[in-house]
N, C-alpha and C positions, 0 to 999 in steps of 0.2 A: 319734381321736388316733393318730398313728404312735408317739408316745412316751407319757408319762404325767405326772401331776401333779407328783410330787416329783422327776422328772427335770429339771424346769425350772430347778433350782438349778445345773445344769451348763452353762447356756447362756452364751455370750459376748455375745449380742445378741438381744433379744426384740423382734420387730416385731409390734405389736398393731394390727390393722386390723379394723373392723367389730365391735368389742367394747369393753366397758368393765369388765374383770375386777375392778378395784379395788372396784367397787360391786356388780357382779352375780355375780362368781366370786371372792369375797374370799380363799378358801383358797389360790387360785393365787398370791396375793401373798406368802404365807409363803415360797414357793420362789423367786419372783422377787426378793424382798428378799435372800435368801441369795445369789442370783446377783449382785446389785449389790454385796454385801459382798465377793464374790470378784473384782470388777472388771468385771462384765458391765454392758451398757447396756440400757436400755428405751427403745423408740421407740413413741410413740402417734400414729397417723394417724386423725384423726376430724374430722367437721364441727364438733364441739363440743369446747371445752376441758373435759374431764371430770376426775373424780377420778384416773383412770388417768393422764391427761395431767399432772396436778399432781405425780406422783411419777416422771415419765419424765425421761430425760436429753435427749430430743429430742421436740418436738411439731410436727406438721405438719398444718394444716387441709386438708380437701379437700371439694369439693362432693359431696353424696350421688349415687351412681350413676356415679362416674367411677374406680372402683378399677382397671379394666383399663388405662385410660390411665395411671394412676400406676404400675402394675406394669410395663406395657409400656415405659415410660421407664427403669425400673430394669433390665429385660432388656437394653435397648440399651446402657445405661451399662456394665453388666458385660462385655458383649461388646466394646464399643469400647475399653474400658480394660484389656482382657485380665485381668479379675478373675474369671474362671471357672476351676473346677478341671478342667483339660483331661483328665487321666488318668481321673478319675471320669466325666466326660462321655463320653469315647470308649468306655470299657469297660462303663459301667453304664446308658447311655441309648441311645435310637435316633438320636442325633445323626449318626452316621456312615451311617445307612441311606439308600439312594437312593430317592426317591419316583418312582413310575412316571409315564409319560406320561399326560396327562389331567387332572393337577392343575393348578389355576391360581387366582389371586386377583385380582380386578379391581374397583376402586371399591366396597369393602365386601362383596362377594359372593365366595364360594368357588365353584369349578366344581361343576356338578351341581345347581344351584338351579332349583326349579320354582315360579315366582311364583304360579301358580294355587292350588297346595296349600300354599304356604309351607313346603315341605320340601326337604331335600337328598337327593340320591342319593350317599351316602358311599362308593359303590364307585369313585367318581372320585378318592378320596383313598387309594390303595393304595401299598404298598411294592413296588418292583421285586424280583424273586426270581431266583435262579440255577436251573439245571435241576433241582437236587435240592430246590427249594422254600425254601431258606435265603435270607435277605435279602441283596441286593447292598449292599456297604458301601464306604466310603472312609474309613479310619481317619485320613487326613490332614485330613478335614473340608473339603477344598477344592473338591470337585465341586459345581457350581452347583445340582445337583438333590439334594444331600444335605439331610437335615433341618436340619442346622446352618445351611447357607447360605440355605435358604428361610426359616428362622426369622430369621436376621440381616436378610434383605431385608424380611421382614414388619414387623419392629419398627424398621427404619431410619426410618420415618415418625414414630416416637415420640420426637422430639427434645425437649430440655428446654423450649424456648420453647413448642412446641405443647402439650406436656403441661400446662405451667403455665397456658396459656390455657384449656385445657379443664377442669382440676380446680379452678382457682382457687388452687392451692397456690403461694405465692411461690417463685421459682427457688432462692433461697438455702436454703429449707427442703427443697425436693426434693433438692438436691445434698447436704445434711447427711445425710438419710436414706439416700440411695443410697451415699454414701461409707462410712457407718457399717455398714450391713448387708452390703454387698458385701465388706467386710473379713473376713467370716467364711469366705470361700473359701480363706483361708490354712490350710495344713495345721496341725492342732493347735487350730483354732478351730471353733466351731459356732454357728449361728444358728437360732432357732426362730421360727415364725410362729404367732401365736394369733389365732383368729377366732371369731365367733359369728354371730348372725342379721343383724348389720349387713352381713355379707359375702354371705350366701346369699339374703336376701329381696329379690331383684332379678330382672328379666327376663334378666339375664346371670349369675345367681347361681352356677351350676355352673362357668362359664368364669372367674368371679372366683377360685374355688378352684384351677382349672387354672393360672391365672397364678401363683398362689403355688407350685404344684407345679413349674412351669418354673423359676422363679428358685431354688428350693431344690435342684433337680437340677443346675442350672448351677453353683451354689456348692458342691455336694458335701455338702449338709446333711441328706440323708435317710439314716436308718439309724444316725446318731451320737447319743450322749448329748448332751442339750442342743440337739438339732436337731429336724428334723421339721416337719410341718404338723399343728397341734393344734386340733381343733374343740372348743370349750368348750360342752358341752350345757347347755341352759337348765333342765333338770330332772334329778333324780337317776337316772332310768332311761330317758332318751331313747335312749341307746345300746342298752340291752337291748331296748327296744320295736322299734327298727328291725331289730335282729339277729333278732327273732322275727316278721318279716313284717308289721309294721304299715304299711310303705310299700305303696301301692296296687298297685305293679307287681311286688312281690317275694313269693316264698315265703320260708320261714325260711332263714337262712344266705345271704341275698342271691342266691338262685336265682331266675332270671327267671320270672315267672308266664306260663303259656301263654296265647296270645290267639287268638280265633277269626278275627281278621283276618289272621293269618299262616298261609298254607297249609301250611307245613312243621310247624306245631304240631298237625296233625290226629292224629298218632300219637306214641307215646312214642319210637319209633325215629327218626322224622323230626325230632321236637323236639330230641332229643339230638344228632343229626347236625348240626343247624343251630346249636345253642347251645354246642357243645363244641369248643374250639380244639384243633388237633392237638398243640400243645406248651404248656408252662407248666403250673402246678399245676391250672388249670381243666380240663385234659384228664381230670381225675378226676371231672368233673361227673356222669357216669352213676352212679357209686358213691354220690354224695351224694343224687341225686334218687331213685334206687330205694330207698335206705335210708330216706329220708324217707317215701316212700309206704308202706313196710312198717311204719314207726312209726305212721302215721296209720290205716291200714286193716287192719293185722294179717293174719289169715288170709284176709281178703277181697281181699288184694293177691297175685295169683298171676302166674306167667309167662304163663299162658294169657289173662289179661285185662289184660296190659301193666302188671301190678302196681298196678292201680287208677288208672292215669293218666287214664282217662275220667271218674273221679269228680271230678277237679279242675275247678272252674269256669273257663271259657275266655271271658272277656268280649270284647265287640266294641266297647267304648267306653273312653274315658279316665275312670277312676274316681278321679281326684284330688279333693281337697276342693273346689276351684273348680268342677269339672264336676258333682260331686254336688249342690251347692247350685243350680247352674244347672238341673239336672234337676228338683230340688224346685220351683224357681220356675216351671218349665214344666209342672208337674203330671205328671211322668213317674215319680214315686216315691210309693208308698203310705205307707211308714213308715220310721222310722229309730231306731236305738239310738245315743244319744250318751253315751259312756262317759268321764266325767271331762273333758269338753270344754265350752267356753263360747263358741260362735261369735257370739252376740249381742254379745259384747264383743270377742272375739279374731279373728273372721273378717274377711276383706277385704270392703270395702263392706258393713259389718255391718248397715246399715239394710235393704238388700235381702236379706241372708241371713235377717234376722228375718222379713221378709215371706214368704220362701220356706218357712219352717217352718210358716206358716199354711196352706200348700197340702197338707200331709201329712194323712192320715187318722188316724194315730197316731204318737206319739213317746215313747220311753222315755228318761228321763235318769237315769243312775246317778251319784250324786255325794254329797258330804258333806252338802250342804244345798241348798235351793232357790237356784239361780243365776239370772242374768238370762235364760239360755236356757230353763230349765224354767219360767220365769215370763213368757215372751215375750208371752203372750196377755193379760196383765193390763193394766189401765188405766195403771198406773205405768210400763209399758213403752211407753206411747203407742199402745197397741192398743185396738180396739173388740172386747171379748170376744164380743159378739153376732154378730160377722161371722166368727169363727174357729171352725171345726168340728173342729180337731185335738184328739184325745183324748190328754192328757198323763199319763204315769205317772212318778212320781218314786220311785226305789228308793234308800233310804239306804245309803251305802257306808261302810266302815270307813276310818279314817285310817291312814297308813303305820305308825304305832306301835301300831296295834290289830290288826295281822296280821303273819304271818311269811312269809318267802320271800326269794328273792334279787333283787338289782338289779345291773345292770352300769353302772358310771359311765363318764364320758368316756374314762377310761384303758383301757377294755375290761376292767376288773377286775370279775369276778362275785363279789359279796359277799353272804353271807347275813345277813339281819336277823331277830332274834328278836322275838316280840311282847312289848311292854312292859306294856300294859294291855288289859283286855277292851273290846269295842265297847260303846258306849252305845246304849240304846234298842233299836230294831229294826235298827240298822246291821249290815251283814254284809261280809266281805271280798269283793272283786270275784270272786275265784276260786270262792268258794262259790256266788255268784249264777249264774255261768256253768255250774258243775257241775250245780246243781239244774235250771236251765233245760234243759240238754242231756238229763238223765235224763227229765224230763217230756216233752220233745219226742220222745225215743226211744220212749217208751211210747205217745204219741198217734199216731205215724206207723208203729208196728210192723207193721201189716198192710196198709200202703198199697201198692197195685199201680202207682202213678204213677212213671214213670221219673225225674221231677224230684226225687222224694224219695229215690231210691236212694243218691246220694252221702252224704247225711246218715246214713242207716241203716247204711251200710258202715263208718262211723267206728268204730274199735276203742276205745270209751270205757270204759277198764278201770281207773278210779281209785277204785272203791268205790261203794257204793249209799247211803251216808249223806248227810246234808246238807252235810258238808265232804269234799272229796276227799282222797285220800292224797297228800300232798305229796311223799313219797319216791318213789311210783310215777311221778309226773309227772317228777321229776328224773331218774330212771333211764331213762325213755323218751327224754328229751332226749339223754342220754348215748349211749344205744343199746346193743343186745345183739348178741352172736354167737348167732344163732338156732339154730345146730346144737348148741351146748353149753349155751345158756341163760345164759352168763356175760356180764357187762357189758364193753363195748368199752374197750380201752386207749387208743384215740384214733382220729382220723379216718383215719389212714394205713392202718388195718386194715379199713376199710369196703369192701364189694364191691357189684357191680352185678347179682348173680345171684339176689337175693332171700334170701340167707342172713344178712344183717345188717340192723339197723335203727338209725336215729338221727333223733330229732326235730329236731335242728339240728346239722349236721356240725361247725360251727366250735366248738361246746361239747363235742364228743365227747372224753372223757378226764377230764372234771371229776368223774366219779363212777365210779372204777375198781372192779374186782371186790373189792378189799380192803374195800369197804363204807364208805369215807370220802368224804363230800361235801366236795370240796376248796374249795368256796366258803365253808366254815365255818372254814377255817384262819386262825389269828391269831398266827402266829409273827412277832414284830416284829424279828427279828435280820436285820440288813442282810447280804444274800448277795453284795454287791458292786455298786457304782455306784448304790446306793439303789434297786435293782430289787426287793428283798424277795420273792424267788421263793416263799417259804413263807407269804406272806400272801395269802389268797384264791386265785382262779384267774383268769388272764387269757387270753382267747382271742386267737389260736389256740395251742393246746398250751402254755399258760402263758407265752407269749412276752411280754416287756415292751416291747421296742423292735422295731417292724416293720422289715423290710428290713435287718436288722443285718449281713447279708453285706457291705453297702456300707460298713461301718465299717472294713473291711480292704482292702488293695489286691488286684489280681488274683492275686498269689502267696499270699495268705492272711495277710500281715503287716499288723497295724493301721497305718493311715495315720499315727497318732501314739500314743505311749504314754499321753498324757493322755486321749485319746478312745477307748481300747481297749474293745471290747465282747466280741467273739469273735475267735479266731484259729486258724489251722491248726497242729496239733501233729503234726509228721511222725512222731515216735516213737510216739505213741499212735494214729496214723492216724485222727485224728478232730478235729473242731472243738471247742475248749474256750473257756471264758470265764465271764463273769458273767451271761449270759442264755442262753435257749434259741435255738439257731441257727435262722434263718429258712429252712431247707431241710434236706436230709438231713445229719446230723452226720458221716457217714462219706464224704461226697462230697468228694473232694480237689479242690483248685483246678485241677489239670491235667486232670481228667476232663471230658467233655462236660457242660455245665450247671454246672460248678464255679465259674463266675463269674456265674451268674444271680442277681444281687442282688435282682431284682424278679421272683420266681418265679411270681407269679400271672399275669403278662402272658405273652402268646404266645411271645415270644422271650427272655424273662427279663430284659428291660431296661425302664427307665422311659420313659414316652412323652412326649417333648418335642412330638412330632407325634402327635395322638390321633385316628385316623380313626373312633373309636366314638362321638364326640359328635354331637349332632343339629344343632349350629349352627356347625361348623367345627373343623378339626384344630388351629388356633391360636386363642387368645382374641383377639377383636377388639372394640374399643370401639364400642358403640352407645349412644345416649341412652336414658334411661328412657321408659316409655310416655308420661309427661307430663314435658316438659323446658322450661326457659327458654332453651335454646341450640340452635343447629344443630350437627350432627355435624361436627367439624373434620377428621375423618379420611376421610370418604367422604360420598356423597350418600344413603346408607342410614341413616335416623334410628333406627328401632327394630330390635332383634334380628329378622332376617328369618325365623327359624324359630319365633317365639313364636305360640301360638294366641291369636287375638283373638276375644273375645266381644263382639260389637258390640250396639248397641241399648240399651234401657232398663236392662238389668241392669248395664251398665258404661259409663256416660257418660264421655266424655273431656274434660278441661279443657285450655285453651290459655292461653299466657302473657299474651295480651291481656286476659283476664278474671282470670287467676290467676297473677300474676307471681312468687310467692314459692315457693321450694322448701321442702317440709316432710318431716320424718322422724319416726319413732316410736321410743321406747325404754322400758326399764324403769327404775324407781327403787329405791333400796335398801330402802325400807320396804314395797314391795308386790311381789307375785310373780305373774308371768303375768297373767291376767285379773283378778287381785285377789280371786278368790272366797275364798281362805283368809285373806289378810292383811286385807282390808277388813272381815272379820267378827271381827277381833281389835282390841279397843279401843285398846291401847297403840300398835300400829302405825298405826292410823287417826289417832291424835293426831299422829304424826310427819309424815304426808303426808295431810292432810285433804281437800284440794281439787284438782280438775282444773286444771292450769295449762299454759301454753304459754310456752316460753323464747323471747324475742326480743332481738335486739341493741339496744344503746342507740341506734344509728344509725337502725334501722327504727322504734323507738319514737318517736323525734323526728320522723321523716317522717310517721308516722301520728297523732301527737298523743296517744300512749298513755303513761300513767304506770304505774309499778310498782304491782301489785295492782288495776289497773283491770279491770272486767269487759269481756271482749272476745268477739267472734264470729269464729270461724274457718270459712271456707267453701271447699269444693271443688266440682267438678262433680257430686258424688254426694250432698252433704248439707252441713249446717253444725252446729257445736257451740258451746256457750258454755263459757267458761273464764276463769281469772284470768291476767293478764299477769305474767310474771316477766321483768322487764327486767334483762339480765345482760351482763357482759363476756365470757361464755363463748362467745357467738356474735359473729362479725365478718362484715361483708359480704364477698363474694367478688368478685374481678375476673375475669370470664369472657369471654374473647375481647374484652377491652377495655371491657366493660360491667359495671356494678354489678349483682350478684345477691344478694338477701337469702335467708337460710335460717332456718327456725324448727324447733323440736323440741318434742315433747310425749310424755308417758307414755301408754301404752295400757292401763294397769291399772285404769281407772275404769269404773263402771257404776252402775246405779240400786239395787243391793242392798247391804246391809251398813251399817256405821257411816260409812265414808268413801265418799261418792257423787259422781258427776259424769258428764258426757257422755263417751261412748266415742270415743277418737281414730279408731277404725276405721270410723266412719260416713263418714270422709273418704277412705279409701284405695281404690285401684282394684282391680277383680276381674280381675286378669291375673297370669300366672305365668311362671316360668323355662321356657325351651324344653326342658330335659331332665327336670326334676323336677316342674314345675308349682307350685313353692313361690311364694306370692304376693309381689308387689312392694310390700311395706309401707314400704320404707325411702327411697323417692324419689318424690314426687308433688307436684303444684302446688296452691296454695291462695292465698287472700287473707285479710287480717285487718282488723278495724275495731273501734272502741269500741262497746260495747253501749249503746244509748241507753235 
């Protein structure tokens, strides 16, 4: 989230796409209701008429997998009708930058494409520079090679008629949404975009979010209260887990993991030279990396050994979820720890992922109880135990209220949670399990001469020798130390790259200052202004509540409007003041170099309408999902050309001749994620007892299906049984003049617990986004029939 939960009350218009927060993020609606009371509007764009749609001012249906077409049409609408915030766009984005020769776009492909490897050479998408290295610009935005003009040309193809034909959204609904949301470009207004997995779980998921970013920068909605792009996380600590390196290609604090396949990553010096931009706040990356190495390896990280850089693993493969399970399926892995995850229900093409687990020699499941994954080898899972040699260990874990520690919610707020009750039976907190495992492995490997063991032995595991680690020691390591004085760091601005500072996660540095107060424990509920509550918990970075808040003021430092004031330049005090922590140096005046750098993390301090860092193009472009009922109306390129395709038995592809119906998955109010917790709760199981599929009245009539009939849903990868829920919440789409049906189903069911049913993910494809490899759960093809 660029903003935060209770900031939603300040919005004038909330565009909700790829999410159903009324049902899945209900606390958000406390603040959206306040926004409505203040005259704000809510827009729901969804294939299904949801509970969110029911309380929205405008509802627009769209076919799953067509978000970029929908947003591309809005970008064109804003430009054509002069509904963009020009001063914001000129000063705070790269719209005025001139793109260098070599960039082109033709029939769905950007320049630099290699068809054999399905990759782009994005050095073809560079910005032209002056002799001093600064970008060439045209503030008038008229140069045909300016980002603005190239963007305008790119989306000129996204006219309302074509967009309506692709998305299935009626033209009148498209125009209602475009008019309402683009009205937030007016000074004094702000619009927010809320999204969840319905946006990201596509082969173009990252570019879906990029399309949101483009429209929000055009409208001047980033950095303002009630504005921003706000990802609603599906669990309480998803934000915290990715902050701390859970993503396969990141170290903590979103530092890119070194790779063996990149020659420049061979040494720390060459890694930093390649990964560190010359300008922008990421120019401090050497300080963050070296301080991280010092936190992890302590005295074993010295200048002479590149601060332990060689201890870091440097993989030569893609280690995303999809590829790990492909490796299991191909007998390339011996074992796996599965920590609080249930891929037999939640994984893409879950039937094949279950088979893949059977190729492991051993598997450790750490969970609250036996899940479908830890029981994958049983007969009830459809397996033959006599043919599975995997040795399965189940370690009972404590529930969230049986342990203490911090979580970081969607708002980036790091909040401490105290233990409510003791764990039952032999259950232990995850951290205790990790700690004891590390101590025992340290002892077992203590005298090992093998080079492969040295990185583990070099770890500075200094959290105590008891069964439970010292939580304060861990928290202080995350914050970091001045190693010369032994004092805790005041913030990431003081980190150095010479080995004299440490920090286990630079974005959290400052939450545990030398005064000895863990700021995540703060619970001062006094409003410090704009509902930012600066003394409640700690928000990364630097306790900032609204990211990019420099953009809330004009280049001179004056708020665009009094109603949306966040920070402003106080000439007398020679400092930025306001109701939030400035998103740059507070003493940097607007007239100084960088003083208008509203997007300080980027190389030139501006937002990227043109983003040459993406793997699949600097502008979002519509491509059809892996499985689609329609041809791409914008080009001859059907699937995202940079997507990794896993062919063969592990990911069979379905075609509309056999599977003419679009399908998507979602959660329901009564069940959470794979249902492991909620389906083991009797009352929640009574609310949602059976696996069902929502189908329109029109499709039910065509198929001869009645409400509550038992049906079979089949894709190229498998079939499931379910009950039919015939509903008005789905309507057929008209896509390029032809009728297209869509159905939806919850993915919360499995064979364990009180409420059981077939898993929807036996149907989903094993393919992911070009940038993140997140699976494409939200758009695939199927067929349905009555179960005889």
